[in-house]
C-alpha positions as CSV (number, residue, x, y, z in Angstrom):
1,M,66.7,39.7,-60.9
2,R,64.6,44.0,-60.9
3,R,62.0,42.5,-62.4
4,L,61.4,39.5,-59.9
5,F,61.9,41.8,-56.6
6,P,58.3,43.0,-56.8
7,V,56.7,40.0,-57.6
8,A,58.1,38.5,-54.7
9,V,56.5,41.3,-52.5
10,S,53.7,41.2,-53.7
11,M,53.0,37.8,-53.3
12,A,54.7,37.8,-49.6
13,M,51.9,40.3,-49.0
14,L,48.5,38.1,-50.0
15,L,49.8,35.4,-48.3
16,A,50.4,37.8,-44.9
17,A,46.3,38.8,-45.5
18,C,45.5,35.8,-46.2
19,S,46.5,34.4,-43.2
20,A,45.5,36.9,-40.8
21,P,42.6,36.2,-38.1
22,S,39.7,37.7,-38.8
23,P,38.8,40.8,-36.8
24,Q,36.6,39.8,-33.5
25,P,33.9,42.2,-32.6
26,S,35.2,44.3,-29.5
27,V,33.9,42.7,-25.7
28,G,31.9,44.9,-23.8
29,P,29.7,43.5,-20.3
30,T,26.8,42.2,-21.7
31,T,23.9,40.1,-19.8
32,P,24.1,36.0,-20.7
33,A,20.9,34.9,-22.8
34,P,18.5,32.9,-21.0
35,T,18.6,29.2,-21.0
36,S,15.0,28.1,-22.8
37,A,14.2,26.7,-19.2
38,S,15.2,30.2,-17.3
39,A,12.5,31.9,-19.8
40,T,9.7,29.9,-19.6
41,T,9.8,29.4,-16.6
42,Q,7.2,30.9,-14.0
43,P,6.9,31.6,-10.1
44,S,5.3,28.9,-8.4
45,A,2.1,29.8,-6.7
46,S,2.8,30.1,-3.1
47,P,0.6,28.1,-1.2
48,S,-2.4,30.3,0.3
49,S,-2.8,31.0,-3.6
50,V,-3.8,27.2,-4.1
51,P,-7.1,27.0,-4.5
52,E,-8.4,24.6,-2.3
53,S,-11.2,22.0,-3.6
54,S,-14.4,23.3,-2.3
55,G,-17.3,20.2,-1.3
56,T,-16.9,16.7,-0.3
57,A,-17.0,13.6,-2.7
58,E,-19.8,12.2,-2.9
59,G,-20.4,9.3,-0.2
60,Q,-18.2,10.9,2.4
61,L,-18.8,12.6,5.4
62,S,-17.8,16.2,5.9
63,A,-16.5,18.0,8.0
64,G,-19.2,18.7,10.3
65,D,-20.5,15.3,10.3
66,D,-17.6,14.1,11.7
67,E,-15.5,16.5,12.9
68,P,-11.7,15.6,14.2
69,G,-12.1,16.2,18.5
70,R,-15.8,15.6,18.1
71,F,-16.2,12.0,19.5
72,A,-13.3,9.6,21.2
73,Y,-13.4,6.3,19.6
74,R,-10.9,3.4,22.2
75,C,-11.2,-0.1,20.2
76,T,-9.8,-3.2,20.7
77,S,-8.0,-5.9,18.6
78,L,-8.7,-9.4,18.4
79,D,-5.3,-9.9,18.8
80,A,-2.9,-8.7,22.0
81,S,-2.8,-5.8,20.3
82,P,-3.0,-2.5,22.7
83,E,-6.2,0.0,23.0
84,V,-5.8,2.9,20.7
85,Q,-7.7,5.7,20.6
86,L,-8.7,8.0,17.3
87,S,-10.3,11.8,16.9
88,S,-12.6,10.2,13.6
89,L,-14.7,7.2,12.0
90,A,-12.0,8.4,8.8
91,E,-9.3,7.6,11.5
92,V,-10.8,4.4,12.0
93,W,-10.8,3.0,8.9
94,A,-7.8,4.1,7.4
95,A,-5.7,2.8,11.3
96,S,-3.1,-0.3,10.0
97,N,-4.9,-2.7,12.5
98,Y,-8.4,-2.0,11.5
99,T,-8.9,-5.8,9.7
100,R,-7.7,-7.6,13.2
101,M,-9.8,-5.1,15.4
102,D,-12.6,-6.5,17.7
103,S,-15.1,-3.5,18.0
104,C,-14.9,0.4,19.0
105,E,-16.4,2.3,22.6
106,V,-17.6,5.6,21.4
107,T,-17.9,8.6,23.7
108,F,-19.0,12.5,22.9
109,E,-16.0,14.7,23.3
110,G,-17.6,18.0,21.8
111,G,-18.0,20.0,25.2
112,G,-20.9,21.3,26.2
113,S,-24.1,19.8,25.8
114,F,-24.7,17.5,22.2
115,V,-26.6,19.7,19.3
116,P,-27.0,17.2,16.6
117,T,-25.3,18.3,12.7
118,P,-28.3,18.0,10.4
119,R,-27.1,14.4,10.0
120,E,-26.7,13.6,12.5
121,A,-30.2,14.3,13.5
122,E,-30.9,12.5,10.2
123,A,-29.7,9.5,11.9
124,I,-31.3,10.3,15.6
125,E,-34.8,10.2,13.7
126,A,-33.9,6.9,12.0
127,T,-33.3,5.2,14.8
128,A,-36.6,6.5,17.2
129,P,-38.7,7.8,14.4
130,Q,-41.2,9.1,17.3
131,G,-38.5,11.5,18.3
132,A,-35.9,11.1,21.0
133,A,-34.6,12.9,24.5
134,A,-31.9,14.8,24.0
135,D,-29.9,12.4,26.3
136,D,-32.0,9.3,24.2
137,G,-30.7,11.0,21.0
138,L,-27.1,10.7,22.1
139,A,-27.2,7.2,22.9
140,A,-28.9,7.1,20.0
141,M,-25.8,8.1,17.7
142,L,-23.6,6.7,19.8
143,D,-24.8,3.1,19.0
144,V,-24.7,4.3,15.2
145,L,-21.4,5.5,15.6
146,R,-20.7,2.4,16.9
147,L,-21.9,0.4,13.8
148,C,-20.1,2.0,11.2
149,T,-16.1,1.2,12.7
150,R,-15.7,-2.0,13.2
151,V,-18.2,-4.9,14.2
152,S,-15.9,-8.2,14.5
153,D,-18.6,-10.7,15.6
154,E,-21.6,-10.1,13.9
155,T,-24.3,-12.2,15.4
156,G,-22.2,-11.7,19.0
157,P,-22.9,-9.3,21.4
158,G,-23.0,-5.7,20.3
159,G,-23.2,-7.1,16.8
160,F,-25.3,-6.4,14.1
161,A,-27.9,-9.5,14.6
162,E,-28.5,-8.1,18.0
163,A,-29.0,-4.3,16.4
164,N,-32.2,-2.6,16.4
165,H,-33.5,-2.1,12.6
166,G,-33.9,1.0,12.9
167,T,-30.4,1.9,14.1
168,L,-29.0,-0.4,11.3
169,L,-31.0,2.0,8.9
170,A,-29.5,4.9,10.8
171,A,-26.7,3.2,9.9
172,A,-26.4,1.9,7.0
173,A,-27.6,5.9,5.4
174,F,-24.7,7.5,7.9
175,C,-21.3,5.7,7.0
176,P,-22.3,4.3,3.4
177,E,-19.0,4.4,2.7
178,A,-17.4,1.8,5.7
179,P,-15.0,-0.8,4.9
180,Q,-18.6,-2.5,5.9
181,G,-21.2,-0.3,4.3
182,K,-22.3,-3.1,2.4
183,I,-22.8,-5.4,5.4
184,I,-24.4,-2.7,7.2
185,A,-26.6,-2.3,4.2
186,A,-27.4,-5.4,3.7
187,W,-28.6,-6.1,7.3
188,A,-30.1,-3.0,7.4
189,D,-32.7,-4.1,4.5
190,G,-33.0,-8.0,5.8
191,S,-31.1,-9.4,3.1
192,R,-28.5,-10.3,5.7
193,I,-29.7,-12.4,9.0
194,G,-28.5,-14.6,11.5
195,D,-30.5,-17.8,14.2
196,G,-33.8,-16.2,15.6
197,S,-37.3,-16.6,14.1
198,H,-38.1,-13.7,11.3
199,V,-41.1,-13.1,9.5
200,V,-40.3,-13.3,5.4
201,G,-41.8,-9.4,4.0
202,E,-41.0,-8.0,7.4
203,S,-37.7,-8.6,8.8
204,L,-36.0,-11.1,6.2
205,K,-36.7,-10.3,2.0
206,P,-38.5,-12.8,0.7
207,G,-36.4,-15.0,-2.1
208,T,-33.5,-17.4,-2.2
209,V,-31.4,-17.3,0.9
210,Q,-28.6,-19.3,1.4
211,L,-25.8,-19.9,4.9
212,V,-23.0,-17.6,3.6
213,K,-21.2,-17.4,7.2
214,P,-21.7,-21.2,9.5
215,G,-21.2,-20.2,13.5
216,A,-19.3,-22.1,15.7
217,S,-22.3,-24.5,16.7
218,A,-23.1,-24.5,12.7
219,N,-22.6,-29.1,12.5
220,E,-26.2,-28.4,15.3
221,C,-28.2,-26.7,12.8
222,N,-31.5,-26.7,12.3
223,W,-33.8,-24.5,9.9
224,S,-37.6,-25.0,9.4
225,V,-39.3,-22.6,6.4
226,T,-43.3,-22.9,8.2
227,G,-46.6,-21.1,6.5
228,S,-48.8,-18.9,8.2
229,D,-50.9,-22.0,9.0
230,G,-47.9,-23.3,11.1
231,S,-47.2,-25.9,8.1
232,V,-44.0,-26.9,7.8
233,I,-42.2,-26.0,4.3
234,A,-38.7,-27.1,4.0
235,G,-36.6,-27.8,6.5
236,G,-32.6,-29.5,7.6
237,G,-29.3,-29.0,8.2
238,L,-26.4,-28.1,7.6
239,A,-26.3,-29.7,4.6
240,D,-29.1,-28.5,3.0
241,A,-28.3,-24.8,4.2
242,G,-25.8,-24.5,1.9
243,K,-28.3,-24.9,-1.0
244,N,-30.8,-22.7,-2.1
245,V,-33.6,-22.1,0.2
246,D,-36.6,-20.4,-1.5
247,L,-39.2,-18.0,0.9
248,E,-42.2,-16.3,0.0
249,T,-44.0,-12.8,2.0
250,G,-45.9,-14.4,4.9
251,Q,-43.6,-17.9,5.7
252,N,-41.7,-17.6,9.3
253,F,-37.8,-18.1,9.0
254,T,-36.4,-20.0,11.9
255,S,-32.5,-20.7,12.4
256,D,-30.8,-22.1,15.4
257,K,-27.2,-22.8,15.3
258,C,-26.7,-22.4,11.9
259,G,-24.6,-18.7,11.3
260,I,-26.0,-16.2,9.2
261,W,-28.2,-16.4,5.8
262,G,-27.5,-13.9,3.3
263,K,-30.0,-13.7,0.4
264,M,-29.4,-14.9,-3.5
265,Y,-29.7,-12.7,-6.2
């Protein structure tokens, strides 16, 4: 028994050493390690330091060409909606009821005398190549802007069919990005015409045309193509108007109560 006691004591001490917890490092005031988000996130730039895009996109009006408040646009609707007062072409085009607009009246609100911007001066020159007085220049510019807004009846009073050819050319160049820009351009270059008498090669492009938008009295439509000597080359009514009508330079094309003709490509 005396020999076993030292062995038992040694075994007990060994077991106690194995089961004791390992020592931990002392805890002191430390700074938490940054998370991955806080370690990589950079301070956001302040609004004043964010670079703004310079210039304007191709085909769009610059602020000097249609500065809000320079002109006033009072637009009427085809339905019972009240008139709306807008301050720029961009506002007119973006209006939620644009497709229901009838037309817009444009007035100059710039204060003082009217001094055209470079692009406005170009538009005025296109409407009157011989030059125009200041008052006439403003009137011409207002008509260009009116055509750039919204024209619900192309052949009605104040429509594209009644517009001066120079005014149509000016509007087509001034606002090609307008919702009706392609229609304005077609009236300007003679690939879209209304009733009346047209000399092919002047107000009407040579080629093939077809009735693309019948008028209110299209059932009474009557059209004809005559040569320079007055001889009748072709003609007919509404049924034939829907077919291709070939036109050559120097001929005369006459349309009555038909509607709108368009060049076929």
